[in-house]
N, C-alpha and C positions, 0 to 999 in steps of 0.2 A: 457446419452445424455448431451452435453454441455449446459450451461445456456443459451446462446444466441439463441440456436435452440428451447428450450422449454419454454421460456418466451415470451409472446406477448409484443410488444413494450409498455413501460410505458409512452413514450412520442413520439411525432412525430419527435423529433430531433434524427437522427440516431446515432450521436456522443455521445450524453448524454446517450442514450440507451446502446450503446456498453460499455461505461464506467461503467454504473450500472451493466451490465452483468459481466464484467471483474472482478468487485469487489466481486460479489456474487460467481463467479467461484473460485476466490482466497480463499475466506473464506471456501468454501466446500472442496477445494483440501487440504489446510493446515490442517484443522481439520481431514480429512481422513489420510493424509499421516504422521501426527504426532502421531497418535493413537499408543500406546504402546512404544513410544520413551522414553527411560530412561533419567533421569535428568543428568546422567553422560555423555551422549552423546550430549545433547542439545547444549553445548558451546564448543565442541571439533572442531578442524580444521583439519579433515583428509586430508592428502596429500596437506596441505597448502590451502585447500578450506575454505571459510568463513563459520562460524558456522551456524547452522540451527536457533539458537536463535537470532542471529543478523538479518538474513533475515526476520524473523517473526516480530521483533520489528520494523525494518526499514520500512517494508511495512505499518505497522500501523501508525508510527510516521511521515513518509514522506507524507502520504496521508493528514494528518492534516495540515502540513506545506504548501504543494502545493495547498490545497483548500483555505488556508488563502490568498495566493497570488491571486487565481482565484476570491476571493471576494474583491480584491483590498485592502487589509489590510496588515500592516507590521507584522512580527512575533513578538510575545510577549517575554518578558524576560523568561518565563516558557518554551516557544518553543525552545529558544536558549540553555537553561539549559539541556533539554532533548537531543538536538542535541549533546552536548558536552559529555553526558554520554552513548549515544546509543551504543557505541562499548565497553564500559567498565563495565557497570552495568549488571550483569548476573542474570536476572529474572527467576524464576521457569517457567516451561512450562505451567501449569495452569494459572498463572498470565499473561503470554504472550497471550495465547489464549483468555482470558477474555478481555484483552486490544485490541487485534486485532479485535474482535467482536463488542466491543464498538466503536472503531474508524471507522469501516466499516459501521456500523449502522449510526453513526453521519454523516459520509461522504456521504452516499446515500441520507440522508436528506438535506444536504447542496447542493448537486448537483441538487437535484429536484427543488430548488428555485432559482438557477442561471438563470436569465432571460436576461442577456446582450447579445448583438450580439457577435458572435464567432470572429468576426474581431477586436472587441474592444481590446485595448492593456492592458496588465497587466504587472507589473514589478516583476521580479523574482531575489531572491538572494540578498545578501549583495551589489552586484554591480548594482542591480535594472535594469536587462536587460529586455528591452521591448520585449514582445512576444503576439501574438494574443491569446485571450482566447481559441479559438478552439484548437490552438496548444498546450497550456498548458493542456487542458483536454485530448488531445490525448496522451500527454507525461505521464499523471498519469496512463492511461491504460497501456501504453507500459512499463513504469517503474515498475508497480506492477507485470505484467507478467514476466519481466526479472528477478526480484528477486525471483518470484515463481519458475521459471526454475532453478535458482541457488540453491534454497532450495531443489528442487527435486533431483538434482544431489548429493548434500551433503548428503541427506538422504539415497540415494541409495548406496553411497560409505560407509556410516557408517553401513549399514545393510549387506554389502557383506563380 
């Protein structure tokens, strides 16, 4: 059963609850789907698809960056450095799973303490595009699920 159906709301805010469930679902699905994946396949690009390794790392690292914007903070030099190496630094699967779990755990804690109104503006990216906090939180859920879907397709192609 999907996480959102088995978890009682952790908050009265349905958007934050959905986001928390989305992150939990992504963690469970990624751990299950990568079980038995060989290191030689982790960074392959079958039929031009983006590698499984990229999707796992991007889910983890983009969550950190997007939540930094949600907290009205600029990205740190360390976050920019990670962004620059996200597509080139090929970490082992175990390292990626540990990183993913760490970022998701931290992310859930950060989401739990966001108390600003969802209509309050946040500024995203180097261009500092103004967006409502609620839209940013919805994007985090959508973005996570989009990359999870792409990861799922890549893994199915690798295993076919």
